[in-house]
N, CA, C and O of each residue as an XYZ file, in Angstrom:
604
protein
N       4.142      4.281      7.101
C       3.966      5.685      6.753
C       5.335      6.346      6.635
O       6.100      6.356      7.600
N       5.651      6.892      5.477
C       6.926      7.563      5.304
C       6.806      9.033      5.726
O       5.739      9.641      5.650
N       7.917      9.564      6.164
C       7.945     10.962      6.596
C       8.271     11.827      5.387
O       9.222     11.557      4.653
N       7.477     12.864      5.190
C       7.653     13.785      4.072
C       7.814     15.207      4.617
O       7.468     15.470      5.768
N       8.338     16.122      3.797
C       8.405     17.515      4.254
C       7.039     18.066      4.676
O       6.944     18.801      5.659
N       6.002     17.719      3.948
C       4.664     18.207      4.291
C       4.221     17.723      5.672
O       3.684     18.497      6.464
N       4.450     16.435      5.958
C       4.087     15.882      7.266
C       4.917     16.530      8.372
O       4.401     16.808      9.455
N       6.196     16.771      8.102
C       7.042     17.424      9.103
C       6.593     18.860      9.363
O       6.620     19.319     10.504
N       6.181     19.569      8.317
C       5.712     20.945      8.497
C       4.404     20.983      9.281
O       4.180     21.912     10.058
N       3.542     19.994      9.091
C       2.320     19.882      9.901
C       2.685     19.590     11.347
O       2.093     20.154     12.267
N       3.660     18.709     11.548
C       4.161     18.394     12.882
C       4.635     19.672     13.576
O       4.330     19.891     14.749
N       5.381     20.519     12.855
C       5.895     21.764     13.429
C       4.749     22.657     13.907
O       4.844     23.259     14.976
N       3.679     22.748     13.135
C       2.546     23.604     13.520
C       2.028     23.216     14.901
O       1.802     24.081     15.748
N       1.838     21.912     15.128
C       1.192     21.450     16.359
C       2.154     21.179     17.514
O       1.775     21.335     18.675
N       3.384     20.777     17.218
C       4.310     20.392     18.285
C       5.411     21.415     18.553
O       5.995     21.427     19.637
N       5.697     22.267     17.581
C       6.733     23.296     17.729
C       6.215     24.625     17.183
O       6.789     25.166     16.238
N       5.139     25.158     17.765
C       4.528     26.357     17.189
C       5.454     27.573     17.117
O       5.321     28.387     16.203
N       6.376     27.711     18.049
C       7.309     28.841     17.986
C       8.159     28.756     16.715
O       8.403     29.766     16.054
N       8.601     27.556     16.384
C       9.381     27.365     15.159
C       8.527     27.683     13.932
O       8.997     28.313     12.985
N       7.276     27.243     13.961
C       6.379     27.504     12.829
C       6.190     29.009     12.620
O       6.317     29.502     11.500
N       5.885     29.736     13.698
C       5.645     31.175     13.563
C       6.898     31.942     13.170
O       6.811     33.018     12.578
N       8.072     31.390     13.500
C       9.329     32.026     13.088
C       9.703     31.689     11.648
O      10.644     32.268     11.104
N       8.973     30.756     11.021
C       9.199     30.466      9.609
C      10.006     29.218      9.304
O      10.416     29.030      8.158
N      10.249     28.361     10.281
C      11.010     27.133     10.051
C      10.176     26.178      9.193
O       9.040     25.855      9.542
N      10.750     25.724      8.060
C      10.042     24.825      7.149
C      10.995     23.762      6.610
O      12.136     24.056      6.255
N      10.515     22.533      6.555
C      11.286     21.433      5.976
C      11.092     21.456      4.461
O       9.965     21.549      3.973
N      12.191     21.372      3.729
C      12.140     21.383      2.264
C      12.434     20.017      1.653
O      11.939     19.702      0.571
N      13.244     19.198      2.349
C      13.641     17.902      1.786
C      14.051     16.976      2.923
O      14.666     17.403      3.900
N      13.703     15.711      2.780
C      14.219     14.682      3.692
C      14.332     13.380      2.917
O      13.436     13.004      2.162
N      15.460     12.696      3.123
C      15.638     11.345      2.612
C      16.400     10.551      3.670
O      16.479     10.987      4.818
N      16.948      9.427      3.319
C      17.589      8.551      4.293
C      18.765      9.206      5.002
O      18.982      8.954      6.187
N      19.517     10.029      4.312
C      20.742     10.591      4.886
C      20.754     12.094      5.041
O      21.632     12.628      5.719
N      19.810     12.795      4.435
C      19.892     14.256      4.417
C      18.544     14.891      4.722
O      17.494     14.397      4.311
N      18.599     16.003      5.456
C      17.400     16.799      5.696
C      17.756     18.274      5.489
O      18.785     18.751      5.966
N      16.885     18.983      4.767
C      17.084     20.401      4.497
C      15.913     21.178      5.090
O      14.750     20.896      4.801
N      16.246     22.161      5.925
C      15.257     23.000      6.591
C      15.633     24.454      6.342
O      16.804     24.822      6.440
N      14.639     25.284      6.020
C      14.923     26.697      5.770
C      14.181     27.577      6.770
O      13.203     27.167      7.394
N      14.679     28.788      6.894
C      14.014     29.820      7.678
C      14.427     31.164      7.078
O      15.594     31.374      6.747
N      13.467     32.059      6.945
C      13.719     33.357      6.325
C      13.742     34.447      7.383
O      12.903     34.481      8.282
N      14.717     35.335      7.258
C      14.810     36.496      8.142
C      13.573     37.371      7.950
O      13.277     37.827      6.846
N      12.859     37.591      9.060
C      11.653     38.424      9.048
C      11.591     39.211     10.352
O      12.428     39.034     11.236
N      10.618     40.057     10.459
C      10.445     40.871     11.658
C      10.334     39.992     12.896
O      10.927     40.301     13.929
N       9.580     38.902     12.804
C       9.299     38.074     13.980
C      10.527     37.327     14.505
O      10.539     36.912     15.664
N      11.552     37.149     13.684
C      12.721     36.393     14.147
C      14.011     37.222     14.144
O      15.115     36.681     14.101
N      13.845     38.525     14.191
C      15.003     39.416     14.148
C      15.661     39.587     15.518
O      15.069     39.304     16.560
N      16.894     40.055     15.476
C      17.586     40.502     16.679
C      17.848     42.007     16.533
O      17.551     42.562     15.476
N      18.385     42.680     17.538
C      18.609     44.129     17.423
C      19.688     44.521     16.409
O      19.872     45.709     16.142
N      20.397     43.554     15.845
C      21.511     43.819     14.943
C      21.145     43.625     13.472
O      22.020     43.471     12.620
N      19.849     43.634     13.188
C      19.335     43.509     11.816
C      19.728     42.195     11.152
O      20.090     42.157      9.976
N      19.649     41.127     11.927
C      19.849     39.783     11.386
C      18.984     38.822     12.187
O      18.297     39.228     13.125
N      19.021     37.550     11.815
C      18.195     36.542     12.462
C      18.741     36.185     13.839
O      19.942     35.979     14.014
N      17.837     36.117     14.811
C      18.180     35.738     16.176
C      18.807     34.346     16.175
O      18.335     33.450     15.475
N      19.860     34.167     16.952
C      20.598     32.895     16.946
C      19.719     31.706     17.314
O      19.912     30.609     16.788
N      18.755     31.908     18.209
C      17.912     30.795     18.646
C      16.990     30.304     17.529
O      16.651     29.122     17.478
N      16.589     31.199     16.645
C      15.763     30.794     15.507
C      16.599     29.929     14.561
O      16.120     28.925     14.034
N      17.838     30.329     14.356
C      18.736     29.492     13.561
C      18.891     28.122     14.218
O      18.916     27.095     13.541
N      18.994     28.124     15.544
C      19.129     26.869     16.280
C      17.927     25.961     16.120
O      18.074     24.744     16.007
N      16.712     26.557     16.110
C      15.504     25.742     15.913
C      15.537     25.046     14.566
O      15.239     23.856     14.470
N      15.898     25.783     13.529
C      15.946     25.205     12.183
C      17.041     24.144     12.083
O      16.835     23.077     11.504
N      18.202     24.451     12.651
C      19.316     23.499     12.601
C      18.979     22.230     13.369
O      19.217     21.124     12.882
N      18.425     22.385     14.569
C      18.074     21.203     15.362
C      17.028     20.360     14.648
O      17.101     19.132     14.662
N      16.056     21.018     14.024
C      15.017     20.248     13.341
C      15.579     19.461     12.167
O      15.082     18.378     11.857
N      16.607     19.987     11.510
C      17.202     19.241     10.390
C      17.857     17.952     10.882
O      17.896     16.964     10.147
N      18.371     17.946     12.113
C      18.948     16.713     12.668
C      17.852     15.842     13.275
O      17.849     14.624     13.097
N      16.928     16.468     13.987
C      15.867     15.727     14.669
C      14.904     15.043     13.725
O      14.419     13.952     14.025
N      14.617     15.657     12.594
C      13.708     15.033     11.624
C      14.297     13.729     11.102
O      13.577     12.749     10.914
N      15.613     13.719     10.868
C      16.277     12.479     10.448
C      16.157     11.422     11.541
O      15.915     10.247     11.263
N      16.331     11.860     12.792
C      16.233     10.934     13.921
C      14.818     10.363     14.021
O      14.651      9.158     14.210
N      13.805     11.209     13.897
C      12.407     10.764     13.945
C      12.148      9.731     12.849
O      11.546      8.688     13.103
N      12.602     10.022     11.637
C      12.373      9.117     10.502
C      13.025      7.761     10.734
O      12.414      6.726     10.468
N      14.259      7.759     11.226
C      14.986      6.504     11.441
C      14.359      5.691     12.575
O      14.277      4.466     12.489
N      13.917      6.368     13.635
C      13.270      5.652     14.736
C      11.967      5.033     14.250
O      11.669      3.878     14.555
N      11.194      5.803     13.493
C       9.929      5.274     12.959
C      10.201      4.060     12.067
O       9.481      3.063     12.128
N      11.217      4.149     11.260
C      11.601      3.061     10.351
C      12.001      1.798     11.116
O      11.781      0.687     10.634
N      12.588      1.962     12.304
C      13.038      0.809     13.097
C      11.874     -0.009     13.648
O      12.019     -1.203     13.906
N      10.716      0.637     13.828
C       9.554     -0.052     14.380
C       9.623     -0.268     15.886
O       8.747     -0.917     16.459
N      10.648      0.265     16.529
C      10.834      0.110     17.980
C      10.428      1.402     18.692
O      10.378      2.477     18.094
N      10.139      1.260     19.991
C       9.847      2.425     20.831
C      11.178      2.934     21.376
O      11.755      2.330     22.280
N      11.657      4.034     20.829
C      12.970      4.568     21.190
C      12.813      6.045     21.533
O      12.190      6.809     20.795
N      13.390      6.428     22.671
C      13.355      7.841     23.055
C      14.559      8.555     22.448
O      15.601      7.950     22.195
N      14.389      9.852     22.222
C      15.466     10.679     21.667
C      15.501     11.994     22.421
O      14.459     12.539     22.788
N      16.704     12.503     22.650
C      16.859     13.727     23.419
C      18.170     14.395     23.052
O      19.197     13.728     22.924
N      18.141     15.711     22.883
C      19.387     16.462     22.709
C      20.011     16.613     24.092
O      19.377     17.118     25.018
N      21.266     16.169     24.222
C      21.940     16.243     25.519
C      23.010     17.323     25.566
O      23.455     17.709     26.647
N      23.422     17.809     24.412
C      24.429     18.863     24.362
C      24.400     19.490     22.974
O      23.955     18.866     22.010
N      24.869     20.710     22.880
C      25.004     21.332     21.563
C      26.015     22.466     21.621
O      26.349     22.972     22.692
N      26.492     22.850     20.447
C      27.353     24.025     20.326
C      27.141     24.613     18.942
O      26.637     23.945     18.039
N      27.527     25.856     18.789
C      27.310     26.544     17.506
C      28.427     27.543     17.248
O      29.063     28.059     18.167
N      28.641     27.793     15.963
C      29.592     28.810     15.518
C      28.870     29.703     14.520
O      28.184     29.214     13.623
N      29.028     31.011     14.679
C      28.380     31.977     13.793
C      29.465     32.741     13.049
O      30.359     33.321     13.666
N      29.383     32.741     11.702
C      30.458     33.320     10.904
C      30.026     34.513     10.066
O      30.875     35.229      9.535
N      28.720     34.742      9.935
C      28.220     35.864      9.134
C      26.803     36.186      9.594
O      26.094     35.317     10.101
N      26.395     37.444      9.414
C      25.020     37.821      9.746
C      24.041     36.988      8.923
O      24.232     36.781      7.724
N      22.998     36.518      9.588
C      21.987     35.705      8.904
C      20.843     36.599      8.453
O      20.005     37.008      9.256
N      20.819     36.897      7.163
C      19.737     37.674      6.561
C      19.255     36.936      5.319
O      19.980     36.111      4.762
N      18.052     37.227      4.891
C      17.488     36.501      3.754
C      17.066     35.105      4.187
O      16.806     34.867      5.367
N      16.997     34.181      3.232
C      16.616     32.796      3.537
C      17.881     32.015      3.882
O      18.850     31.996      3.123
N      17.842     31.370      5.052
C      18.959     30.537      5.497
C      18.536     29.078      5.358
O      17.453     28.689      5.796
N      19.398     28.285      4.748
C      19.130     26.865      4.511
C      20.071     26.034      5.365
O      21.292     26.124      5.242
N      19.475     25.216      6.239
C      20.248     24.324      7.100
C      20.183     22.912      6.528
O      19.107     22.382      6.250
N      21.353     22.322      6.363
C      21.440     20.971      5.813
C      22.192     20.073      6.778
O      23.285     20.400      7.240
N      21.583     18.932      7.071
C      22.240     17.887      7.846
C      22.382     16.677      6.934
O      21.405     16.198      6.359
N      23.607     16.193      6.809
C      23.913     15.021      5.974
C      24.314     13.815      6.810
O      25.024     12.936      6.322
N      23.869     13.759      8.064
C      24.356     12.745      8.991
C      23.385     11.598      9.268
O      23.518     10.916     10.285
N      22.426     11.376      8.397
C      21.474     10.290      8.616
C      22.131      8.937      8.783
O      21.633      8.086      9.519
N      23.252      8.735      8.099
C      23.954      7.448      8.182
C      24.488      7.160      9.585
O      24.678      5.997      9.942
N      24.732      8.195     10.382
C      25.260      8.002     11.735
C      24.216      7.403     12.682
O      24.561      6.731     13.654
N      22.952      7.653     12.389
C      21.862      7.227     13.273
C      21.707      5.706     13.258
O      21.430      5.101     14.293
N      21.881      5.098     12.106
C      21.661      3.656     11.962
C      22.436      2.837     12.984
O      21.867      1.958     13.632
N      23.716      3.113     13.135
C      24.557      2.341     14.052
C      24.142      2.567     15.502
O      24.124      1.622     16.290
N      23.811      3.797     15.862
C      23.381      4.091     17.238
C      22.080      3.370     17.564
O      21.927      2.821     18.656
N      21.153      3.370     16.629
C      19.889      2.664     16.865
C      20.117      1.161     16.973
O      19.533      0.493     17.826
N      20.960      0.646     16.112
C      21.266     -0.789     16.151
C      21.850     -1.172     17.508
O      21.448     -2.176     18.095
N      22.797     -0.377     18.008
C      23.439     -0.680     19.294
C      22.457     -0.569     20.457
O      22.472     -1.409     21.357
N      21.601      0.461     20.451
C      20.659      0.591     21.573
C      19.618     -0.525     21.556
O      19.191     -0.981     22.616
N      19.208     -0.967     20.382
C      18.247     -2.079     20.282
C      18.893     -3.379     20.761
O      18.268     -4.161     21.477
N      20.144     -3.606     20.363
C      20.839     -4.836     20.747
C      21.177     -4.890     22.233
O      21.032     -5.934     22.869
N      21.627     -3.766     22.783
C      22.140     -3.763     24.163
C      21.140     -3.244     25.190
O      21.255     -3.557     26.375
N      20.163     -2.459     24.754
C      19.247     -1.817     25.687
C      19.848     -0.607     26.375
O      19.184      0.051     27.176
N      21.103     -0.310     26.066
C      21.794      0.838     26.664
C      21.655      2.063     25.775
O      21.566      1.958     24.552
N      21.640      3.216     26.409
C      21.581      4.471     25.662
C      22.826      4.673     24.818
O      23.917      4.231     25.178
N      22.649      5.338     23.706
C      23.750      5.642     22.793
C      23.707      7.135     22.481
O      22.644      7.754     22.524
N      24.858      7.705     22.169
C      24.891      9.113     21.775
C      25.617      9.262     20.447
O      26.541      8.512     20.132
N      25.182     10.236     19.690
C      25.865     10.591     18.436
C      25.829     12.103     18.272
O      24.899     12.767     18.728
N      26.842     12.631     17.623
C      26.889     14.050     17.276
C      26.458     14.212     15.828
O      26.920     13.492     14.943
N      25.562     15.172     15.599
C      25.101     15.465     14.241
C      25.311     16.951     13.964
O      25.129     17.788     14.848
N      25.695     17.269     12.729
C      26.005     18.643     12.344
C      24.987     19.160     11.343
O      24.529     18.428     10.466
N      24.637     20.444     11.488
C      23.792     21.128     10.523
C      24.468     22.446     10.160
O      24.824     23.237     11.033
N      24.638     22.667      8.867
C      25.315     23.869      8.386
C      24.298     24.783      7.725
O      23.536     24.362      6.855
N      24.297     26.044      8.151
C      23.393     27.045      7.595
C      24.105     27.936      6.604
O      25.163     28.495      6.896
N      23.513     28.065      5.422
C      24.078     28.943      4.392
C      23.018     29.930      3.932
O      21.822     29.640      3.967
N      23.480     31.115      3.495
C      22.541     32.115      2.982
C      22.246     31.872      1.507
O      22.697     30.881      0.933
N      21.499     32.766      0.904
C      21.079     32.587     -0.495
C      22.244     32.618     -1.478
O      22.128     32.122     -2.599
N      23.361     33.198     -1.063
C      24.555     33.224     -1.918
C      25.425     31.991     -1.713
O      26.463     31.846     -2.359
N      24.999     31.091     -0.804
C      25.769     29.881     -0.533
C      26.882     30.084      0.483
O      27.731     29.212      0.663
N      26.878     31.234      1.147
C      27.906     31.539      2.144
C      27.459     31.002      3.504
O      26.328     31.234      3.931
N      28.350     30.290      4.173
C      28.032     29.728      5.483
C      27.840     30.849      6.507
O      28.678     31.742      6.635
N      26.725     30.783      7.228
C      26.455     31.777      8.274
C      26.568     31.180      9.670
O      26.913     31.886     10.617
N      26.282     29.886      9.808
C      26.384     29.240     11.119
C      26.486     27.725     10.967
O      26.041     27.143      9.978
N      27.083     27.116     11.976
C      27.186     25.665     12.053
C      26.761     25.245     13.448
O      27.257     25.771     14.444
N      25.847     24.303     13.513
C      25.366     23.787     14.793
C      25.705     22.310     14.899
O      25.601     21.564     13.925
N      26.111     21.898     16.089
C      26.362     20.495     16.398
C      25.445     20.101     17.554
O      25.363     20.803     18.562
N      24.763     18.982     17.396
C      23.845     18.494     18.421
C      24.241     17.076     18.813
O      24.458     16.220     17.955
N      24.334     16.839     20.118
C      24.556     15.497     20.620
C      23.190     14.907     20.948
O      22.486     15.393     21.833
N      22.831     13.862     20.230
C      21.554     13.180     20.454
C      21.797     11.912     21.250
O      22.761     11.185     21.009
N      20.915     11.659     22.194
C      20.920     10.426     22.969
C      19.694      9.620     22.554
O      18.588     10.155     22.467
N      19.899      8.333     22.300
C      18.775      7.432     21.963
C      18.805      6.230     22.892
O      19.870      5.743     23.271
N      17.623      5.765     23.248
C      17.526      4.601     24.142
C      16.181      3.921     23.919
O      15.149      4.575     23.769
N      16.220      2.584     23.902
C      14.989      1.816     23.782
C      14.164      2.060     25.042
O      14.672      1.993     26.161
N      12.885      2.342     24.834
C      11.992      2.563     25.975
C      11.678      1.230     26.630
O      11.384      0.241     25.958
N      11.747      1.220     27.961
C      11.527     -0.016     28.708
C      10.159     -0.161     29.127
O       9.812     -1.153     29.769
């Protein structure tokens, strides 16, 4: 079973309802890239007339996590995944539709290979960049993912 944006959006409804109600939606996923959008609305606003930072974080994290889910499923192994650290930079008010793109799918392959071979946990950093409708960067999120074969 391949992972599609539609399947990921259904997943969000049942497993991440807060993200769903805030408008987080997957638009594209392939082997190396995942694109997730979220639109500034009343439900995800902050007092400064822009999108709350945590809503941006949900969309950014999902763009990295969806790639991780797809790669783990593709491996056919039982592997756990967990965000162990993160950081973010905000450079402009997030209004309108914000598009988060992660191009780090290629980084996951080596980490999964090492954890399968050694049985030891592995960590990788993945980046998701959020841009507004004009293509201007509004935020950048970095997530440290830990993967380990389930014993």
